[in-house]
ZAMI-444451 format. One record per residue: residue in three letters; y negated, x negated, z of N, C-alpha, C in turn. Coordinates in steps of 0.001 Angstrom, whole numbers, padded with zeros to 6 digits, always signed. Layout:
BEGIN
ALAYXZYXZYXZ ...
END
This chain:
BEGIN
MET+009964-027141-006779+010387-025871-006192+009917-025732-004681 ALA+009826-026843-004058+009359-026844-002649+007937-026321-002528 SER+007175-026810-003357+005706-026272-003286+005612-024833-003605 LEU+006545-024162-004453+006508-022833-004875+007088-022070-003561 LEU+008080-022637-002974+008507-021842-001750+007551-021859-000619 ASP+006749-022946-000457+005799-023033+000522+004735-021917+000292 LYS+004260-021809-001137+003251-020695-001252+003824-019368-000976 VAL+004982-019024-001426+005718-017924-001327+005763-017482+000278 SER+006278-018642+001010+006397-018393+002570+005081-018083+003182 THR+003955-018565+002610+002624-018289+003130+002250-016831+002956 LEU+002633-016289+001711+002380-014980+001418+003231-014022+002230 ILE+004539-014365+002493+005540-013605+003249+004951-013430+004682 ARG+004506-014692+005183+003997-014685+006592+002805-013974+006782 ALA+002016-013640+005801+000644-013041+005886+000590-011980+006755 ASN-000320-011855+007610-000597-010682+008586-001225-009684+007883 LEU-000306-008620+007613-000825-007350+006999-001763-006573+007758 HIS-001654-006691+009092-002642-005977+009958-004154-006598+009725 SER-004111-008004+009631-005374-008727+009318-005960-008360+008062 LEU-005073-008310+007043-005599-007840+005722-006233-006460+005736 VAL-005491-005459+006334-006046-004207+006472-007314-004221+007190 ASP-007372-004908+008411-008633-004823+009159-009784-005389+008300 GLU-009584-006546+007560-010526-007156+006798-011037-006113+005717 ALA-010104-005504+005103-010611-004507+004129-011301-003344+004632 LEU-011114-002929+005846-011785-001837+006496-013141-002400+006905 LYS-013213-003671+007306-014469-004191+007700-015496-004190+006510 LYS-014851-004697+005334-015687-004912+004103-015884-003651+003281 ASN-015126-002538+003800-015130-001295+002904-014712-001604+001524 SER-013682-002388+001292-013274-002683-000016-011744-003106+000153 VAL-011113-002675-001083-009639-003154-000926-009460-004589-001809 ALA-010612-005195-002139-010570-006433-002753-009560-007429-002187 VAL-009505-007571-000951-008658-008493-000268-007204-008133-000581 LEU-006900-006776-000499-005565-006483-000748-005174-006750-002189 ASP-006100-006430-003228-005885-006753-004603-005627-008275-004869 GLU-006326-008989-004165-006050-010532-004273-004754-010970-003790 TYR-004351-010213-002788-002976-010624-002160-001960-010161-003222 ILE-002150-008928-003704-001237-008452-004743-001066-009280-006045 ARG-002411-009838-006386-002447-010655-007805-001475-011857-007331 GLN-001705-012597-006116-000988-013777-005832+000407-013573-005701 ALA+000805-012350-005090+002213-012215-004971+002890-011986-006217 GLU+002376-011200-007120+002881-011012-008436+003026-012205-009249 ASN+002034-012937-009321+002190-014284-009827+003354-015120-009410 ASN+003445-015262-008113+004438-015875-007445+005887-015524-007546 LEU+005924-013958-007906+007207-013364-008141+007724-013963-009391 ASP+006763-013919-010501+007106-014263-011859+007638-015901-011699 ASP+007042-016613-011078+007472-018096-010970+008785-018170-010277 LEU+008944-017342-009211+010203-017396-008586+011328-016971-009457 GLU+011178-015899-010295+012113-015475-011189+012401-016472-012163 ASP+011601-017230-012785+011848-018304-013583+012560-019428-012950 ALA+012037-019905-011919+012843-020949-011090+014263-020474-010736 ALA+014339-019281-010327+015804-018880-009942+016733-018839-011237 ALA+016188-018508-012243+017012-018544-013621+017306-019915-013856 THR+016391-020820-013757+016702-022268-014015+017658-022793-013105 VAL+017477-022612-011832+018482-023258-010866+019756-022465-010781 GLY+019787-021170-011211+021035-020461-011280+021864-021096-012518 GLY+021196-021501-013593+021880-021898-014695+022504-023346-014267 ASN+021672-024028-013517+022207-025385-013176+023372-025296-012210 VAL+023432-024264-011359+024472-023954-010407+025774-023884-011272 ARG+025628-022954-012399+026909-022669-013082+027328-023909-013818 THR+026500-024750-014368+026757-025932-015057+027429-026871-014163 LEU+026915-027133-013006+027580-027995-012052+028833-027624-011411 GLU+028884-026329-011340+030261-025881-010852+031362-026092-011861 ARG+030966-025749-013196+031879-025984-014286+032325-027518-014368 LYS+031364-028446-014207+031624-029755-014398+032465-030215-013168 HIS+032213-029727-012093+033028-030251-010884+034483-029715-011100 LYS+034792-028456-011491+036014-027987-011708+036839-028729-012829 GLU+035944-029088-013791+036481-029885-014958+036993-031185-014378 TYR+036171-031953-013743+036614-033274-013263+037680-033248-012251 GLN+037586-032181-011444+038747-032028-010306+039901-031798-010942 SER+039906-031014-011991+041236-030666-012672+041878-031938-013320 ARG+040896-032841-013926+041450-034046-014432+042021-034860-013342 ALA+041294-034934-012214+041741-035713-011136+043054-035332-010649 GLU+043292-034133-010555+044621-033689-010151+045732-033962-011081 GLU+045372-033802-012305+046289-034163-013452+046681-035632-013234 LEU+045668-036559-013090+045957-037942-013101+046887-038296-011776 ASP+046560-037594-010720+047218-037807-009551+048750-037452-009710 ARG+048991-036486-010463+050466-036152-010766+051111-037117-011697 ASN+050359-037539-012523+050750-038501-013562+051236-039890-012913 ILE+050297-040256-011915+050581-041559-011236+051885-041379-010535 ASP+052342-040489-009854+053673-040173-009304+054681-040388-010368 ILE+054565-039715-011485+055439-039889-012571+055659-041126-013007 LEU+054575-041902-013181+054646-043475-013768+055356-044355-012772 LEU+055035-044188-011481+055603-044891-010333+057108-044657-010359 GLN+057444-043343-010564+059035-042968-010410+059627-043584-011590 LYS+058952-043835-012777+059616-044335-013905+059447-045818-013936 GLY+058921-046586-012816+058746-047969-012845+057731-048482-013581 LYS+056769-047787-013999+055642-048168-014823+054516-048575-014042 ASP+054580-049606-013164+053522-049925-012198+052194-050253-012840 GLU+052199-050917-013931+050908-051309-014492+050061-050126-015083 LEU+050806-049386-015730+050324-047992-016139+049679-047225-014988 ALA+050436-047207-013814+050185-046513-012583+048789-047043-012091 VAL+048661-048452-012218+047427-049128-011609+046264-048609-012512 ALA+046444-048588-013799+045427-048099-014686+045056-046679-014462 ALA+046130-045856-014252+045902-044377-013840+045170-044205-012468 GLN+045579-045000-011657+044912-044883-010282+043543-045330-010385 SER+043028-046264-011114+041684-046749-011369+040947-045621-011848 LYS+041437-044906-012923+040824-043837-013563+040664-042541-012602 LEU+041746-042374-011905+041723-041338-010809+040578-041567-009911 ASN+040355-042809-009432+039292-043162-008555+037841-042818-009069 SER+037588-043181-010193+036271-042858-010831+036204-041325-011015 THR+037300-040813-011695+037156-039399-012014+037013-038568-010558 GLN+037563-038940-009560+037402-038115-008285+036042-038439-007772 ARG+035448-039594-007922+034092-039722-007531+033125-038846-008301 LEU+033251-038697-009657+032536-037847-010461+032775-036441-009919 ALA+033899-035913-009750+034206-034638-009313+033411-034331-007916 ASP+033495-035226-006991+032865-035181-005739+031274-035090-005819 ASP+030774-035955-006830+029283-035982-007043+028889-034584-007611 TYR+029527-034099-008478+029230-032796-009056+029389-031658-007986 ARG+030418-031780-007079+030497-030819-006069+029259-030891-005220 GLU+028838-032094-004711+027660-032241-003792+026456-031595-004418 GLN+026248-031974-005839+025086-031425-006424+025086-029793-006589 TRP+026396-029289-006760+026575-027893-006956+026180-027203-005757 GLU+026744-027782-004604+026438-027167-003315+024953-027130-003058 ARG+024370-028321-003347+022851-028470-002970+022000-027421-003891 GLN+022466-027394-005129+021673-026375-005947+022077-024897-005532 GLN+023114-024671-005126+023457-023248-004649+022741-022800-003492 LYS+022486-023741-002467+021469-023521-001313+020119-023329-001903 GLU+019613-023996-002836+018183-023979-003413+018082-022534-004162 TYR+019223-022151-004791+019276-020965-005591+019145-019766-004632 GLN+019891-019949-003471+019944-018702-002583+018570-018591-001863 ALA+017865-019786-001516+016733-019654-000981+015626-019090-001925 LEU+015612-019392-003244+014874-018716-004127+015024-017147-004164 ILE+016413-016688-004128+016755-015393-004140+016226-014692-002890 ASN+016450-015322-001725+016002-014667-000314+014382-014617-000377 ALA+013730-015563-000872+012302-015592-000901+011793-014394-001905 LYS+012434-014198-002933+012017-013300-003961+012237-011868-003333 LEU+013289-011587-002614+013616-010245-001960+012481-009917-000929 LYS+012288-011022-000069+011357-010787+001037+009866-010473+000420 LEU+009575-011198-000613+008158-011168-001158+008035-009731-001815 GLU+009204-009425-002512+009102-008007-003180+008999-006829-002163 ALA+009585-007079-000989+009565-005981+000076+008160-005989+000648 LYS+007576-007190+000782+006220-007115+001325+005188-006656+000331 LEU+005321-006954-000914+004471-006421-002044+004518-004965-002072 THR+005663-004486-001938+005795-002953-002077+005111-002260-000879 THR+005063-002897+000307+004472-002382+001438+003003-002539+001176 ILE+002462-003631+000837+001045-003670+000712+000479-002733-000406 LYS+001160-002538-001494+000662-001829-002535+000590-000301-002064 GLN+001560+000106-001249+001436+001517-000739+000376+001660+000195 GLU+000112+000664+001162-001071+000792+001980-002279+000559+001384 ARG-002355-000140+000131-003620-000233-000518-004263+001237-001054 GLU-003090+001979-001472-003369+003226-001990-004056+004142-000908 GLU-003288+004101+000236-003870+004930+001184-005226+004439+001814 LEU-005418+003228+001863-006622+002641+002355-007720+002908+001352 GLN-007448+002913+000171-008434+003144-000886-008982+004721-000758 ALA-007986+005718-000409-008336+007111+000017-009136+007063+001187 LEU-008707+006230+002232-009417+006308+003474-010841+005859+003336 LEU-011111+004855+002526-012553+004328+002283-013299+005395+001455 GLU-012730+006010+000486-013303+007084-000273-013687+008196+000663 LEU-012905+008578+001662-013144+009593+002544-014356+009233+003396 ALA-014405+008036+003818-015503+007491+004697-016865+007637+003925 LYS-016650+007257+002697-017937+007193+001903-018545+008700+001681 SER-017430+009668+001314-017701+010957+001328-018404+011599+002423 LYS-017987+011191+003701-018504+011747+004873-019797+011203+005034 GLU-020119+010071+004738-021467+009493+004917-022448+010222+003905 ILE-022073+010510+002629-022903+011235+001723-023179+012555+002285 THR-022137+013213+002770-022305+014646+003299-023180+014721+004448 ALA-022976+013719+005242-024005+013513+006559-025412+013429+006185 LYS-025604+012550+005150-026934+012490+004687-027568+013775+004090 ALA-026663+014389+003494-027141+015733+002786-027418+016713+003773 ILE-026650+016917+004862-026955+017933+005826-027810+017473+006972 GLN-028451+016201+006930-029177+015638+007926-028451+015696+009242 SER-027200+015568+009442-026500+015393+010642-025679+014174+010701 LEU-026355+013058+010507-025568+011879+010350-024921+011506+011515 ASP-025560+011493+012716-024999+010997+013930-023567+011845+014259 ASP-023608+013091+014148-022455+013927+014438-021374+013609+013360 VAL-021564+013546+012168-020620+013474+011135-020030+012132+011148 VAL-020883+011085+011287-020346+009718+011244-019450+009599+012530 GLY-019766+010106+013611-018744+010091+014646-017532+010598+014357 VAL-017320+011736+013664-016040+012296+013264-015419+011427+012186 GLY-016240+010839+011295-015727+009807+010303-014983+008595+010932 ASP-015751+008053+011988-015076+006956+012651-013922+007243+013396 ALA-013747+008428+014023-012587+008769+014607-011399+008891+013554 ASP-011749+009567+012459-010711+009601+011474-010117+008267+010861 ILE-011302+007339+010731-010948+006100+010257-009925+005329+011211 ALA-010258+005607+012443-009444+004803+013569-008050+005397+013660 ARG-008076+006770+013413-006732+007338+013531-005808+007054+012278 ILE-006521+007064+011002-005660+006580+009798-005372+005155+009809 GLY-006324+004372+010428-005983+002853+010484-004813+002678+011370 ASP-004795+003285+012522-003567+003096+013415-002337+003518+012766 SER-002337+004759+011920-001167+005125+011253-000579+004136+010172 ILE-001704+003501+009582-001396+002389+008625-000586+001244+009349 ARG-001167+000869+010476-000588-000161+011232+000894+000056+011719 THR+001148+001242+012188+002317+001627+012682+003392+001556+011543 ARG+003073+001991+010363+003978+001987+009214+004235+000458+008773 LEU+003199-000301+008885+003383-001607+008513+004402-002360+009431 ASP+004280-001958+010670+005378-002517+011660+006762-002072+011247 LYS+006832-000781+010952+008151-000423+010567+008688-000973+009305 ALA+007803-001130+008314+008316-001643+006920+008573-003211+007075 SER+007781-003832+007897+008097-005235+008055+009609-005393+008697 ALA+009793-004516+009766+011044-004670+010348+012234-004350+009481 ARG+012112-003305+008648+013043-003000+007612+013355-004134+006747 SER+012235-004742+006297+012350-005835+005217+013099-007084+005920 GLU+012882-007355+007065+013511-008415+007899+014933-008100+007965 LEU+015384-006791+008473+016637-006496+008550+017414-006472+007201 ALA+017018-006006+006112+017407-006018+004788+017729-007547+004313 ALA+016817-008482+004603+017014-009875+004163+018042-010473+005132 SER+018095-010119+006407+019130-010688+007305+020536-010239+006774 ARG+020552-008892+006351+021918-008450+005895+022269-009211+004584 LEU+021480-009312+003748+021676-010117+002573+022233-011526+002861 GLU+021550-012285+003761+022053-013602+004098+023443-013536+004629 ASP+023726-012450+005528+025031-012513+006188+026189-012196+005110 GLN+025788-011313+004107+026788-011114+002940+026965-012272+002057 MET+025920-013086+001824+026126-014355+001139+026804-015396+001757 ASP+026747-015462+003099+027480-016291+003881+028993-016065+003846 ASP+029313-014547+003883+030686-014102+003860+031163-014516+002561 VAL+030428-014359+001282+030930-014503+000090+031388-015913-000036 LEU+030349-016763+000257+030480-018303+000150+031731-018861+000900 GLU+031887-018254+002103+032831-018698+002995+034249-018261+002341 ARG+034278-017162+001838+035560-016480+001162+035810-017380+000027 GLY+034785-017830-000850+035050-018673-001962+035639-020014-001624 THR+035131-020566-000452+035755-021854+000057+037167-021718+000486 ILE+037599-020532+000972+038909-020320+001518+039742-020125+000363 ASP+039335-019317-000664+040175-019154-001837+040473-020462-002490 ILE+039539-021334-002497+039726-022693-003204+040726-023341-002463 GLN+040558-023400-001142+041580-024147-000252+043032-023579-000589 LEU+043124-022286-000450+044530-021824-000622+045082-022081-002010 GLU+044332-022107-003131+044682-022351-004399+045223-023942-004452 GLU+044584-024628-003778+044952-026206-003706+046284-026263-003023 ARG+046475-025438-001892+047741-025502-001130+048803-024873-002010 LYS+048572-023843-002775+049583-023331-003648+050025-024241-004700 ARG+049137-025084-005325+049509-025938-006208+050236-026975-005653 ARG+049904-027530-004393+050712-028404-003867+052100-028124-003473 LEU+052296-026792-002980+053612-026259-002767+054430-025866-003894 GLY+053771-025907-005150+054480-025364-006345+054647-023970-006463 LEU+053485-023132-005817+053435-021746-005821+052488-021198-006838 ALA+051850-022197-007403+050685-021599-008201+051343-020951-009627 GLU+050588-019809-009994+051151-019189-011184+050713-019969-012414 
END
């Protein structure tokens, strides 16, 4: 998964201005098409990885809760055994509690680790989707720009006024190129803001989940659980 995230991070960090400049220089959108191809392939891989890790998260969460519940039951039983003077049974139950609690803790640690990996995959997917959408939009306009430039060159040759017409074409290319770069700046800023909001929301959800678990534990201890 680390290598996949590395590849995706490279795509996310790609300088779209440089891609557009290279396409303009080569009079071809091939460089953008290659970026789109790589991004789409990696999006498919991200979805598969997220589905796998997401399944593991649910399994580990279920296992943790299962063993934690067993540990809590054993803890209550030990008190009952001690109260009834059955010390030997209490010793055996305490030993079982210790091993059960270790398993519950192990599953919790794995669950939390997998949850972080899952969230990293989801965040990477959202960021790459946003960047891919932007580059696809700019590819369409860039293609139209290159066709316009080609048309002006043909027209210039036809009317034998190449110097004058090419000058106009160069100005148009510069103007539209600047327009593309301005929109790229805005789109990148919106993408980063959306990703930041998502991360804040996930932090709030995860923190609330932790608080709910703590309160449920406290209610059980106070005999207030339903």
